[in-house]
C-alpha positions as CSV (number, residue, x, y, z in Angstrom):
1,M,-7.8,-19.0,-23.0
2,T,-6.7,-22.6,-22.9
3,R,-8.9,-25.5,-22.1
4,R,-6.0,-27.1,-20.2
5,A,-6.1,-24.2,-17.8
6,A,-9.8,-24.5,-17.5
7,S,-9.4,-28.0,-16.0
8,Q,-7.7,-26.6,-12.8
9,R,-9.9,-26.9,-9.8
10,G,-11.6,-23.6,-9.0
11,L,-10.6,-22.0,-12.3
12,S,-12.9,-21.5,-15.3
13,C,-12.0,-19.7,-18.6
14,S,-13.5,-18.7,-21.9
15,T,-13.0,-21.2,-24.7
16,A,-12.4,-18.5,-27.3
17,T,-9.3,-19.3,-29.3
18,G,-7.4,-17.9,-32.2
19,G,-6.7,-14.2,-32.9
20,P,-3.6,-12.2,-32.1
21,D,-1.3,-13.6,-29.4
22,D,0.7,-10.4,-28.8
23,F,-0.6,-7.1,-27.7
24,T,1.4,-5.3,-30.3
25,A,-0.9,-6.9,-33.0
26,V,-3.9,-5.0,-31.6
27,R,-2.3,-2.0,-29.9
28,G,0.7,-1.3,-32.2
29,H,3.2,0.7,-30.2
30,Q,0.5,2.4,-28.1
31,P,0.5,2.1,-24.3
32,L,-1.4,-0.8,-22.7
33,R,-4.5,0.2,-20.8
34,L,-5.0,-1.5,-17.4
35,L,-7.9,-1.4,-15.0
36,S,-8.3,-3.0,-11.5
37,H,-11.7,-3.0,-9.8
38,N,-13.2,-4.4,-6.7
39,I,-16.8,-4.7,-7.9
40,Q,-18.3,-5.9,-4.6
41,V,-20.4,-8.4,-6.5
42,G,-22.2,-5.5,-8.2
43,I,-23.6,-3.9,-5.0
44,A,-23.7,-0.1,-5.4
45,T,-22.9,1.4,-2.0
46,H,-23.5,5.1,-1.4
47,R,-22.9,5.6,2.3
48,Y,-21.6,3.6,5.3
49,R,-25.1,2.7,6.5
50,D,-25.7,0.9,3.2
51,Y,-23.4,-1.9,4.5
52,V,-26.2,-2.6,7.1
53,T,-29.3,-1.8,5.2
54,G,-28.1,-3.5,2.1
55,G,-26.2,-6.4,3.7
56,W,-28.9,-8.8,2.5
57,K,-27.6,-8.2,-1.1
58,H,-24.5,-10.3,-0.3
59,L,-26.8,-13.3,0.1
60,L,-29.9,-12.7,-2.2
61,P,-30.4,-11.3,-5.7
62,S,-31.4,-7.6,-6.0
63,A,-32.9,-5.7,-8.9
64,D,-30.1,-3.1,-9.0
65,R,-27.3,-5.6,-9.4
66,A,-27.8,-5.9,-13.2
67,R,-27.9,-2.1,-13.5
68,S,-24.6,-1.9,-11.6
69,L,-22.9,-4.3,-14.0
70,A,-24.4,-2.6,-17.0
71,A,-22.9,0.7,-15.7
72,I,-19.5,-0.8,-15.2
73,A,-19.2,-2.6,-18.6
74,P,-18.9,0.5,-21.0
75,T,-15.8,1.6,-19.0
76,L,-14.2,-1.9,-19.3
77,S,-14.4,-1.8,-23.1
78,H,-11.7,0.9,-23.3
79,F,-9.1,-1.3,-21.5
80,D,-6.8,-4.1,-22.6
81,I,-6.5,-6.0,-19.3
82,I,-9.0,-5.8,-16.5
83,G,-8.5,-7.4,-13.0
84,L,-11.7,-7.9,-10.9
85,Q,-11.9,-8.6,-7.2
86,E,-15.0,-9.6,-5.3
87,A,-16.8,-11.0,-8.3
88,D,-19.4,-13.8,-8.1
89,A,-18.9,-16.9,-10.2
90,G,-22.5,-17.9,-10.2
91,S,-24.8,-18.3,-7.1
92,I,-28.2,-17.3,-5.8
93,R,-27.2,-13.7,-5.2
94,S,-26.0,-13.2,-8.8
95,R,-28.9,-15.3,-10.2
96,F,-26.2,-17.9,-11.1
97,L,-24.5,-15.4,-13.4
98,N,-20.7,-15.6,-13.8
99,Q,-20.1,-11.9,-13.4
100,A,-16.7,-11.8,-15.1
101,E,-17.9,-13.6,-18.1
102,H,-21.0,-11.4,-18.2
103,L,-18.9,-8.2,-18.0
104,A,-16.6,-9.5,-20.8
105,E,-19.6,-10.0,-23.0
106,L,-21.1,-6.6,-22.3
107,A,-17.7,-5.0,-22.9
108,E,-17.2,-7.1,-26.1
109,L,-14.0,-8.5,-24.9
110,S,-13.4,-12.2,-25.9
111,H,-11.2,-13.6,-23.1
112,W,-12.0,-14.0,-19.4
113,A,-11.0,-16.2,-16.5
114,V,-12.4,-16.7,-13.0
115,R,-10.8,-18.1,-9.9
116,V,-13.2,-19.1,-7.1
117,N,-11.6,-18.2,-3.8
118,R,-14.4,-19.3,-1.4
119,D,-17.0,-21.7,-2.7
120,L,-20.2,-21.5,-0.6
121,G,-22.2,-23.5,-3.2
122,Q,-25.4,-21.9,-4.2
123,F,-25.1,-19.2,-1.5
124,G,-22.0,-17.6,-3.0
125,K,-18.9,-18.1,-5.1
126,H,-16.5,-15.4,-4.1
127,A,-14.1,-15.0,-7.1
128,L,-11.3,-13.1,-8.8
129,G,-11.8,-12.3,-12.5
130,L,-9.5,-11.4,-15.4
131,I,-10.7,-10.0,-18.7
132,S,-8.4,-9.3,-21.6
133,R,-8.4,-8.2,-25.2
134,I,-6.1,-11.0,-26.4
135,Q,-5.8,-14.6,-25.4
136,P,-3.2,-15.4,-22.7
137,R,-0.6,-18.0,-23.6
138,D,-1.3,-19.6,-20.2
139,I,-3.4,-18.9,-17.2
140,T,-3.1,-20.5,-13.8
141,Q,-4.3,-19.9,-10.3
142,C,-2.4,-20.1,-7.0
143,P,-3.7,-20.2,-3.4
144,L,-2.3,-17.6,-1.0
145,P,-1.6,-18.2,2.7
146,G,-3.7,-16.6,5.4
147,R,-5.5,-17.1,8.8
148,M,-8.6,-18.1,6.8
149,P,-8.4,-20.2,3.7
150,G,-9.7,-18.7,0.4
151,R,-7.3,-16.0,-0.7
152,G,-5.6,-16.6,-4.0
153,A,-4.2,-15.2,-7.2
154,L,-5.1,-15.4,-10.9
155,V,-2.0,-15.5,-13.1
156,A,-2.0,-14.8,-16.8
157,D,1.0,-14.9,-19.2
158,F,0.9,-12.8,-22.3
159,R,3.3,-11.5,-25.0
160,W,3.9,-7.8,-25.6
161,D,6.1,-6.8,-28.5
162,G,7.7,-10.2,-28.2
163,H,8.4,-9.8,-24.5
164,P,6.9,-12.0,-21.7
165,L,4.2,-10.1,-19.7
166,R,2.9,-11.7,-16.5
167,V,-0.3,-10.2,-15.0
168,I,-1.4,-11.2,-11.5
169,D,-4.8,-10.4,-10.1
170,T,-5.4,-10.8,-6.4
171,H,-7.1,-9.5,-3.3
172,L,-5.1,-9.4,-0.1
173,A,-6.2,-9.8,3.5
174,L,-7.1,-7.0,6.0
175,S,-4.6,-8.4,8.6
176,R,-1.0,-7.1,8.2
177,R,0.4,-10.4,9.3
178,A,-1.6,-12.3,6.7
179,R,-0.7,-9.8,4.0
180,Q,3.0,-10.3,4.7
181,M,2.7,-14.0,4.0
182,Q,0.7,-13.2,0.9
183,F,3.4,-10.7,-0.3
184,D,6.0,-13.4,0.1
185,Q,4.0,-15.7,-2.1
186,L,3.3,-13.0,-4.7
187,G,7.1,-12.4,-4.8
188,E,7.6,-15.9,-6.0
189,L,4.9,-15.5,-8.6
190,A,6.5,-12.3,-9.8
191,D,10.0,-13.9,-10.1
192,V,9.8,-14.5,-13.9
193,P,11.6,-13.3,-17.0
194,G,10.1,-10.3,-18.7
195,Y,7.6,-7.7,-17.3
196,V,5.2,-8.1,-14.4
197,V,1.9,-6.3,-13.5
198,V,0.1,-6.9,-10.2
199,M,-3.5,-5.6,-10.0
200,A,-5.2,-5.9,-6.6
201,D,-7.2,-4.6,-3.8
202,F,-4.2,-4.6,-1.5
203,N,-6.1,-3.5,1.6
204,C,-3.2,-1.2,2.5
205,E,-1.9,2.3,1.7
206,P,1.2,2.7,-0.6
207,D,3.4,3.7,2.3
208,D,2.7,0.5,4.1
209,P,6.1,-1.0,5.1
210,G,5.1,-4.5,3.8
211,M,4.0,-3.0,0.4
212,Q,7.2,-0.9,0.2
213,H,9.5,-3.8,1.0
214,W,7.7,-6.1,-1.4
215,C,8.0,-3.6,-4.3
216,I,11.8,-3.1,-3.6
217,Q,12.5,-6.8,-3.3
218,N,10.7,-7.7,-6.5
219,G,11.7,-4.8,-8.8
220,L,8.2,-3.3,-8.8
221,K,6.9,0.2,-8.5
222,L,3.7,2.1,-7.8
223,P,2.8,5.5,-9.4
224,K,4.1,8.5,-7.5
225,R,0.7,9.5,-6.4
226,P,-1.7,6.5,-6.2
227,P,-5.3,7.7,-6.4
228,L,-7.7,7.5,-3.6
229,T,-10.2,4.6,-4.2
230,Y,-12.1,4.0,-1.0
231,P,-14.9,4.6,-0.1
232,R,-16.4,5.4,-3.4
233,W,-18.8,8.1,-2.2
234,Q,-16.0,10.0,-0.3
235,P,-12.6,8.6,-1.3
236,Q,-10.1,8.9,1.6
237,R,-7.8,5.9,1.2
238,A,-5.6,4.5,-1.6
239,I,-5.9,0.7,-1.2
240,D,-6.5,-0.4,-4.8
241,H,-3.2,-0.4,-6.7
242,I,-1.5,-1.5,-9.9
243,A,2.2,-2.3,-9.4
244,V,4.4,-2.8,-12.4
245,S,8.0,-3.7,-13.2
246,Q,10.5,-0.8,-12.6
247,S,11.5,-0.7,-16.2
248,L,8.0,-0.1,-17.5
249,D,7.0,3.5,-18.2
250,I,3.8,4.6,-16.3
251,R,2.2,7.1,-18.6
252,G,-0.8,7.9,-16.4
253,T,-2.9,6.7,-13.4
254,E,-6.3,7.7,-12.3
255,A,-9.4,6.7,-10.3
256,R,-12.3,6.1,-12.7
257,P,-15.5,7.2,-10.8
258,I,-18.1,4.6,-11.9
259,G,-20.9,3.1,-9.8
260,G,-21.7,-0.4,-8.9
261,S,-19.4,-1.0,-5.9
262,D,-17.9,0.5,-2.7
263,H,-14.5,1.0,-4.5
264,I,-13.5,3.2,-7.3
265,P,-11.5,1.3,-10.0
266,V,-7.9,2.4,-10.7
267,A,-6.8,2.8,-14.3
268,M,-3.2,2.9,-15.6
269,S,-1.5,3.3,-18.9
270,I,1.9,1.7,-19.3
271,A,4.5,1.6,-22.1
272,L,7.6,-0.4,-22.8
273,P,10.9,1.2,-22.0
274,L,12.5,3.2,-24.9
275,P,15.4,1.3,-26.6
276,H,18.8,2.2,-25.2
277,K,20.8,4.4,-27.5
278,P,24.5,3.8,-27.5
279,D,26.7,6.7,-26.6
């Protein structure tokens, strides 16, 4: 990822350069594999009461956090683009470990970026993370509106078989009103030539009116049956989604039950549309 992008405030990136600059060079004409995961800073949650008994882990380091990240990493290695939410960019609770960078190294993927949403100094650096198999042509970050400052989006631009591919990683608010403002901003980010992928903890179900309107207005779609992703120990809600351009072919979507969080990651396989055959 580019050093120019790394200079943006709140954004840090890998400095690995070179290698393929188009996914076709590493995937051929195979589908792209996407994964979106709210990792809850590596806190494994097994029941609702763990939010109370394990609440201290959001402030202080714990011995099981490294085990949680180690359990997540092997799954990441099978994907081409991974969006992370609720990562830590290096503070006391993570023993000053940039979790996105660490997961990229464990998964043996060269390119990563982190956008710090809320910087509490040594007590917490709440962040988004993006990991990819090839180097983006450009990567930027954008703040999102809300009642409380700190929400944002991480935006990476790639090439896929010569076509522009924009990937947006974000984490939306709990409040419907705040989400609506954030959907409006995401619509502007998605208004680009080529294909678009938005990976996020949307904090809403697929039938949410704001989500439905946003997809229609921006030429995006969700899978027909988005998987249940929350809570991890007894999934009852589909709030983690990957939305893609209408013209892309969704080959498969599933929840991948791995530990290390209170959410189950959602995985998707996408392919470019088949060439149009003249009549």
